[in-house]
C-alpha positions as CSV (number, residue, x, y, z in Angstrom):
1,M,-79.5,105.1,136.6
2,A,-78.2,108.2,135.1
3,E,-77.4,108.6,131.2
4,P,-73.8,109.0,130.5
5,I,-73.0,112.3,128.5
6,P,-72.0,111.9,124.8
7,P,-68.8,113.2,123.7
8,V,-68.0,116.4,122.3
9,T,-66.0,116.5,119.1
10,L,-64.7,119.3,117.3
11,P,-65.1,118.9,113.2
12,P,-61.4,117.6,111.9
13,A,-58.8,120.4,112.1
14,E,-58.4,122.4,108.6
15,N,-55.7,124.6,110.1
16,A,-54.6,123.7,113.7
17,Q,-52.2,126.8,113.9
18,Q,-55.3,129.0,113.1
19,E,-57.5,127.4,115.7
20,G,-54.7,127.4,118.5
21,K,-54.1,131.5,117.4
22,W,-58.0,131.9,117.8
23,L,-57.8,129.9,121.4
24,R,-54.6,131.8,122.7
25,D,-56.2,135.2,121.8
26,A,-59.7,133.9,123.4
27,L,-57.6,132.5,126.8
28,V,-56.0,135.8,127.2
29,Y,-58.9,137.5,126.8
30,W,-60.8,135.7,129.5
31,L,-57.9,135.4,131.8
32,D,-57.5,139.0,131.7
33,H,-60.8,139.5,132.5
34,E,-61.5,136.9,134.8
35,F,-59.3,138.4,137.4
36,L,-56.5,141.0,136.7
37,P,-54.6,140.9,133.6
38,E,-51.3,140.0,134.4
39,P,-47.7,139.0,132.3
40,A,-47.8,135.4,133.0
41,N,-51.5,135.4,131.3
42,Q,-49.6,135.3,128.1
43,D,-47.5,133.0,128.8
44,I,-50.6,130.6,130.0
45,A,-52.2,131.3,126.8
46,D,-49.5,130.6,124.8
47,R,-48.5,127.0,126.5
48,A,-52.3,126.2,125.9
49,S,-52.7,127.3,122.8
50,Q,-49.6,124.8,121.9
51,I,-51.0,122.0,123.5
52,F,-54.1,122.1,121.7
53,V,-52.5,122.4,118.4
54,R,-50.0,119.6,118.6
55,Q,-53.4,117.5,119.9
56,R,-55.1,118.3,117.2
57,L,-52.2,117.7,114.8
58,E,-52.3,114.3,116.1
59,G,-55.7,114.4,115.1
60,E,-57.2,114.5,118.5
61,N,-61.0,115.8,118.2
62,D,-62.7,115.3,121.4
63,V,-63.3,117.8,124.0
64,G,-62.6,115.9,127.3
65,S,-59.6,114.2,125.8
66,L,-58.2,117.7,124.7
67,V,-59.0,119.2,128.5
68,I,-57.2,116.2,130.2
69,A,-54.3,116.8,127.9
70,I,-54.3,120.4,129.0
71,V,-54.3,119.4,132.8
72,T,-51.9,116.6,132.2
73,E,-49.3,118.8,130.5
74,M,-49.9,122.2,132.7
75,Q,-49.0,120.4,135.4
76,A,-45.7,121.2,134.5
77,F,-46.0,124.8,133.9
78,D,-45.3,127.2,137.2
79,F,-48.4,128.8,138.1
80,R,-46.8,130.8,141.2
81,E,-47.0,134.5,139.1
82,S,-50.7,133.5,138.6
83,F,-54.0,133.2,140.3
84,Y,-54.8,130.3,138.1
85,S,-54.1,126.4,138.0
86,E,-53.6,123.7,135.3
87,F,-57.6,122.9,136.4
88,A,-58.7,126.7,135.6
89,I,-57.4,126.6,132.5
90,A,-58.7,123.9,131.3
91,N,-61.9,124.2,132.4
92,A,-61.4,127.9,130.6
93,V,-60.7,126.1,127.4
94,S,-63.5,123.8,127.4
95,D,-66.0,126.5,128.0
96,L,-64.5,128.3,124.9
97,L,-64.6,125.4,123.0
98,L,-68.5,124.9,124.1
99,D,-69.2,128.3,123.0
100,S,-67.2,128.3,119.7
101,L,-69.8,125.0,119.1
102,G,-72.7,126.7,120.2
103,I,-73.4,124.5,123.1
104,D,-75.1,126.0,126.1
105,R,-73.2,124.7,128.9
106,C,-75.4,125.8,131.5
107,C,-77.4,123.9,133.9
108,G,-76.2,120.1,132.4
109,N,-77.9,121.3,128.9
């Protein structure tokens, strides 16, 4: 039987606003370089970072729970002017957070 994947947790937030700014900037960079720079990327990154900051201020440290919150709340975002969806954004946030923790996300490691 396969072993469950252990949760990945962030350290408790010391400055959630600063984390949110980092995430916003990193996400805009990722969005602009993954496909094309487009005006909607700024709005997408703003909304995702707002969700992230609120969750962190509420004490959420689990990366999986943060990703689920972003998927859920980004469903209300209008993605018609974008190549992306709530799932792509949540996955990108997950990748950025794992990278920031120095966790290799390749090949199930």
